[in-house]
C-alpha positions as CSV (number, residue, x, y, z in Angstrom):
1,M,112.9,91.5,78.9
2,A,109.4,92.5,77.8
3,R,108.1,95.6,79.0
4,M,105.0,95.7,81.4
5,R,103.2,98.9,80.8
6,V,101.6,100.3,83.9
7,D,98.8,101.7,82.0
8,A,97.6,98.2,81.1
9,F,96.5,98.0,84.8
10,D,94.4,101.1,84.9
11,F,90.7,101.2,85.4
12,T,88.2,104.0,86.2
13,L,86.5,103.8,89.6
14,P,83.7,106.3,90.6
15,D,84.8,108.4,93.8
16,E,81.3,107.2,95.5
17,Q,82.7,103.7,95.3
18,I,85.7,104.5,97.7
19,A,84.8,103.2,101.2
20,L,85.4,106.0,103.8
21,R,84.0,103.7,106.7
22,P,83.9,99.7,107.0
23,A,80.9,97.7,107.1
24,R,79.2,97.2,110.2
25,P,79.3,94.6,111.5
26,R,82.6,93.8,109.8
27,D,81.5,90.6,108.3
28,A,78.5,92.3,106.5
29,A,80.7,93.6,103.7
30,R,80.2,92.1,100.3
31,L,82.1,89.2,99.0
32,L,82.9,88.7,95.3
33,H,84.0,85.1,94.6
34,V,85.9,84.8,91.6
35,R,86.6,81.3,90.6
36,P,89.2,80.4,87.8
37,E,86.4,80.2,85.2
38,G,82.5,80.5,85.2
39,P,80.3,83.3,86.5
40,F,81.1,85.6,89.3
41,E,79.2,85.0,92.5
42,D,78.1,88.0,94.8
43,R,77.9,87.0,98.3
44,I,78.6,88.6,101.8
45,V,81.8,87.9,104.0
46,R,80.0,85.6,106.4
47,D,79.2,83.5,103.7
48,L,82.9,82.4,103.4
49,P,82.5,79.0,105.3
50,T,80.2,77.8,102.6
51,L,83.0,78.5,100.0
52,L,85.8,76.5,101.9
53,R,86.1,72.9,103.0
54,P,87.4,71.0,106.0
55,G,91.4,70.9,106.1
56,D,91.9,74.2,104.2
57,V,94.4,76.4,105.7
58,M,93.9,80.1,106.1
59,V,97.1,82.1,106.8
60,F,96.5,85.4,108.5
61,N,99.0,88.5,109.2
62,D,98.9,89.1,112.8
63,T,100.7,92.5,112.8
64,R,99.3,95.4,114.7
65,V,99.3,98.8,113.4
66,I,100.8,101.6,115.3
67,H,99.9,105.3,115.5
68,A,102.3,106.2,112.5
69,A,100.8,109.4,111.5
70,L,102.3,112.4,113.3
71,D,101.4,115.9,112.9
72,G,103.8,118.6,114.5
73,L,105.9,121.7,113.9
74,R,109.3,122.6,112.6
75,P,110.1,125.5,114.8
76,A,111.3,128.8,113.2
77,R,115.1,128.7,112.5
78,D,115.7,132.1,113.5
79,A,113.9,135.2,115.1
80,G,112.4,136.3,112.1
81,G,111.2,133.1,110.6
82,Q,108.1,131.2,111.0
83,D,107.0,127.9,112.5
84,V,106.0,125.2,109.8
85,A,103.4,122.5,110.2
86,V,104.8,119.2,109.3
87,H,103.2,115.6,108.8
88,L,105.1,112.6,109.1
89,N,103.9,109.1,107.9
90,L,106.6,106.6,109.7
91,H,107.2,103.7,107.4
92,K,110.2,101.5,108.7
93,R,112.0,101.4,111.9
94,A,115.6,102.3,111.7
95,G,116.9,101.7,115.1
96,P,115.6,101.9,118.6
97,D,115.3,105.9,118.3
98,A,115.0,106.3,114.6
99,W,112.3,105.8,112.0
100,R,112.3,106.4,108.1
101,A,109.1,108.5,107.3
102,F,107.5,110.3,104.4
103,A,107.5,114.0,105.3
104,K,105.1,116.8,104.0
105,P,106.2,119.4,103.2
106,G,109.7,117.8,102.5
107,K,110.9,120.7,100.6
108,R,110.7,122.8,103.8
109,L,112.7,120.6,105.7
110,K,116.5,120.0,106.0
111,P,119.0,117.9,107.9
112,G,119.6,119.2,111.5
113,D,115.9,120.4,111.9
114,T,114.0,119.8,115.0
115,L,110.6,118.6,114.8
116,V,108.1,118.8,117.8
117,F,104.9,116.5,118.1
118,R,102.2,116.2,120.8
119,A,103.0,114.6,124.0
120,G,106.4,116.1,124.3
121,L,107.7,113.8,121.2
122,A,110.6,115.6,119.7
123,A,113.1,114.4,117.0
124,T,116.0,115.6,114.6
125,L,115.8,115.1,111.0
126,V,118.9,113.2,110.1
127,E,118.8,113.0,106.3
128,K,116.6,113.5,103.5
129,G,116.0,110.9,100.4
130,E,113.6,111.1,97.4
131,G,110.0,111.6,97.3
132,G,109.9,113.1,100.8
133,D,111.5,110.2,102.6
134,V,113.5,111.3,105.6
135,L,115.2,109.7,108.5
136,V,114.4,111.2,111.8
137,R,116.0,110.4,115.3
138,F,113.7,110.7,118.2
139,E,114.6,112.0,121.8
140,A,113.0,108.8,123.4
141,S,114.1,105.3,122.4
142,G,112.6,101.6,122.6
143,A,109.5,101.2,124.4
144,A,109.5,104.7,125.7
145,L,109.3,105.9,122.1
146,D,106.6,103.4,121.3
147,A,104.5,104.7,123.9
148,A,105.0,108.4,122.9
149,I,104.3,107.7,119.4
150,A,101.1,105.9,120.4
151,E,100.0,108.8,122.4
152,A,101.2,111.4,119.9
153,G,100.1,109.9,116.7
154,V,96.9,108.8,115.0
155,A,95.9,105.9,113.0
156,P,97.7,106.1,109.5
157,L,94.6,106.1,107.3
158,P,95.7,105.8,103.6
159,P,95.4,109.1,101.6
160,Y,92.3,108.1,99.8
161,I,90.5,108.3,103.1
162,A,92.7,110.9,104.9
163,D,92.2,113.4,102.1
164,R,88.6,113.3,102.6
165,R,88.1,113.0,106.3
166,A,90.1,113.3,109.6
167,P,91.1,110.1,111.5
168,D,89.0,109.6,114.7
169,E,88.5,107.3,117.5
170,A,86.6,105.0,115.6
171,D,89.5,104.2,113.3
172,D,91.6,103.0,116.3
173,D,89.2,99.9,116.2
174,D,88.3,99.9,112.6
175,Y,91.7,100.0,111.2
176,Q,92.9,96.9,113.2
177,T,92.1,93.4,112.7
178,V,90.7,91.3,115.8
179,F,93.5,89.1,115.7
180,A,96.4,91.9,115.7
181,A,99.2,90.8,118.3
182,K,102.5,92.3,117.1
183,D,103.0,96.0,117.1
184,G,104.9,97.2,113.8
185,S,102.6,98.2,110.9
186,V,102.1,101.7,109.5
187,A,99.0,100.4,107.5
188,A,96.5,97.8,108.2
189,P,96.6,94.3,106.3
190,T,93.2,95.4,105.3
191,A,92.0,92.0,104.1
192,G,92.1,90.9,107.6
193,L,89.6,93.5,108.9
194,H,86.6,91.7,107.7
195,F,87.0,89.0,110.3
196,T,84.9,88.8,113.4
197,P,85.2,86.4,116.2
198,A,81.9,84.8,115.1
199,L,83.4,84.3,111.6
200,L,86.5,82.8,112.9
201,D,84.5,80.4,115.2
202,A,82.4,79.2,112.3
203,L,85.6,78.6,110.2
204,D,87.0,76.5,113.3
205,A,83.8,74.6,113.5
206,L,84.2,73.8,109.7
207,G,87.5,72.4,110.2
208,V,89.6,75.3,108.6
209,E,93.1,75.3,110.1
210,R,94.1,78.9,111.0
211,R,97.8,79.9,111.1
212,F,99.6,83.2,111.6
213,V,102.5,85.1,109.9
214,T,103.8,88.5,110.5
215,L,104.4,91.2,108.0
216,H,104.9,94.8,109.2
217,V,103.2,96.8,106.6
218,G,105.0,99.8,105.4
219,A,103.5,103.0,104.0
220,G,105.2,102.2,100.8
221,T,102.2,100.3,100.2
222,F,100.5,103.6,99.2
223,L,103.1,104.8,96.9
224,P,102.0,105.2,93.3
225,V,103.7,103.5,90.4
226,K,105.4,106.5,88.8
227,T,107.3,104.6,85.9
228,D,106.0,103.6,82.8
229,D,107.3,100.1,83.0
230,A,106.1,98.2,86.0
231,K,109.3,96.5,86.3
232,D,111.1,99.6,87.0
233,H,109.3,100.3,90.1
234,A,110.9,99.8,93.4
235,I,109.4,98.1,96.3
236,H,110.2,99.3,99.9
237,E,111.5,96.6,102.0
238,E,109.2,95.2,104.7
239,W,109.9,92.9,107.8
240,R,108.4,89.6,107.7
241,E,108.5,86.3,109.7
242,V,107.3,82.9,109.3
243,S,108.0,80.4,112.1
244,E,109.3,76.9,112.0
245,D,105.8,75.7,113.4
246,V,103.9,77.5,110.6
247,A,106.3,76.5,107.9
248,E,106.0,72.7,109.0
249,A,102.3,73.0,109.1
250,L,102.2,74.4,105.6
251,R,104.4,71.8,104.2
252,R,102.2,69.1,105.8
253,A,99.1,70.7,104.2
254,R,100.9,70.9,100.8
255,A,102.1,67.2,101.1
256,E,98.3,66.2,102.1
257,G,96.9,68.2,98.9
258,R,95.2,70.7,101.2
259,R,94.6,74.2,100.1
260,I,96.5,77.3,101.5
261,I,94.6,80.5,101.4
262,A,96.4,83.8,102.2
263,V,94.3,86.3,104.1
264,G,95.7,89.5,102.3
265,T,98.5,90.2,99.9
266,T,100.8,90.8,102.8
267,A,100.3,87.1,103.9
268,L,100.6,86.1,100.5
269,R,103.9,88.0,99.8
270,T,105.2,86.8,103.3
271,L,104.8,83.1,102.2
272,E,106.0,83.1,98.6
273,S,109.0,85.0,99.7
274,A,109.8,82.3,102.0
275,V,110.2,79.3,99.6
276,D,113.8,77.7,99.0
277,E,115.0,76.9,95.7
278,A,112.9,73.7,95.4
279,G,109.6,75.7,96.2
280,R,109.3,74.5,99.8
281,I,108.4,76.9,102.4
282,R,110.9,77.5,105.1
283,A,111.1,79.6,108.2
284,V,112.2,83.0,107.7
285,A,112.8,86.3,109.7
286,G,114.0,89.7,107.9
287,D,113.1,92.1,105.1
288,T,111.7,91.2,101.9
289,D,110.9,93.3,98.8
290,L,109.2,90.7,96.8
291,F,107.3,92.4,93.9
292,I,104.9,90.1,92.3
293,L,103.9,90.7,88.6
294,P,102.1,88.6,86.1
295,G,104.2,85.8,85.0
296,F,105.4,85.1,88.6
297,R,105.3,81.5,89.5
298,F,103.3,80.8,92.6
299,H,104.6,78.1,95.1
300,V,102.6,78.2,98.3
301,C,99.1,79.8,98.0
302,D,96.0,78.3,96.2
303,G,93.7,81.0,97.3
304,L,93.7,84.6,98.1
305,W,91.3,86.7,100.2
306,T,91.8,90.4,99.5
307,N,90.1,93.9,99.1
308,F,89.7,95.6,95.9
309,H,92.7,97.7,95.1
310,L,93.8,100.9,93.2
311,P,94.3,101.3,89.7
312,R,97.8,101.2,88.4
313,S,99.0,99.9,91.8
314,T,101.3,97.2,92.7
315,L,98.5,95.3,94.5
316,F,96.4,95.1,91.4
317,M,99.1,93.9,89.5
318,L,99.5,91.1,92.2
319,V,95.9,89.9,91.8
320,C,96.4,90.0,88.1
321,A,99.5,87.7,88.5
322,F,97.6,85.5,90.9
323,A,94.1,84.9,89.3
324,G,94.8,86.1,85.7
325,E,95.0,89.3,84.2
326,A,92.0,89.1,81.9
327,R,90.0,87.3,84.7
328,M,90.7,90.1,87.2
329,K,90.0,93.0,84.8
330,A,86.7,91.3,84.4
331,A,86.2,90.7,87.8
332,Y,86.9,94.5,88.7
333,A,84.5,95.7,85.8
334,H,81.7,93.5,87.5
335,A,82.5,94.8,91.0
336,I,82.4,98.4,89.7
337,A,79.4,97.9,87.7
338,Q,77.7,96.1,90.9
339,G,78.5,98.9,93.2
340,Y,81.2,97.0,95.4
341,R,83.1,99.4,97.7
342,F,86.8,99.7,97.1
343,Y,90.1,100.1,99.1
344,S,91.1,99.8,102.8
345,Y,87.6,99.9,104.2
346,G,85.8,98.3,101.2
347,D,84.4,94.9,100.2
348,A,86.2,91.6,100.0
349,S,87.0,89.2,97.2
350,L,88.1,85.4,97.3
351,L,90.5,84.6,94.6
352,W,91.8,81.3,93.5
353,R,95.1,80.7,91.6
354,G,94.6,81.0,87.7
355,H,96.9,80.2,84.7
356,G,98.1,83.5,83.4
């Protein structure tokens, strides 16, 4: 199998183009329209209805972000020891009272340690994995644990924002889509952050069909690719669901020749992970670790609405797979030259499926 060098997906982004706050209002962000060929179009998000047509189907991820970033202490292990400040980024539920998390400083922790957080929340570290990955078991369980995490934690901003400023009350709204409905994500499906009630109303008036799937985004979305060959990178599993009603609506749209546009890489991965051997979308519920690289054969999505992604990241590899590697490298060079804002709180792009 041919190697796929990670450094082939590298590019240089000026620090000032990393967005630390979203555009206000949300639909005032810039939009880069990337057609399969021809010039790139510089637009704004609220122009989206002019780029679509009646009968198009937009598929959104209705997951809701929880307060997955927890700061606390590992109390001293003995009378002469010291408390250690710890940070957990929850990334996957492992049971009614248990979560997998990325811990800092992981080297200062060991199985059996007690961890204490705000609002009386406490946990025991059960096991340690690689790269700071740990399993913790909380004293609370079920809905009581959910409520305690909501009170003790804060919005889990990605490192490229959190390293530059602390989360605040504005992030509780900014880092949540207006259609978020199902608790479970530890990172926002950021492509959806651009949508306002007014923009959704405009799409309804045009005759664009709106459907929802669920993928609970894991913190693994932030993990850098550390292998030289992208094919050696392991993707963390994330839970996703496509209902029978949605699967049937999308099969009908496909049969009628109508376009399906995924809002975000999470919606796209959910849909493309839900096809059978004949390429027909089906209802699913469960984990997926689908990793999309150039050469992937897409079965469901014709369009992709997405933000601008990190260099050398799995998400930049995904958009290269979708719209064409050369096309996306040119689009990103255009976006950087034109001062687009990148990453979770940045600007948007509308891509159409390319041919390699």
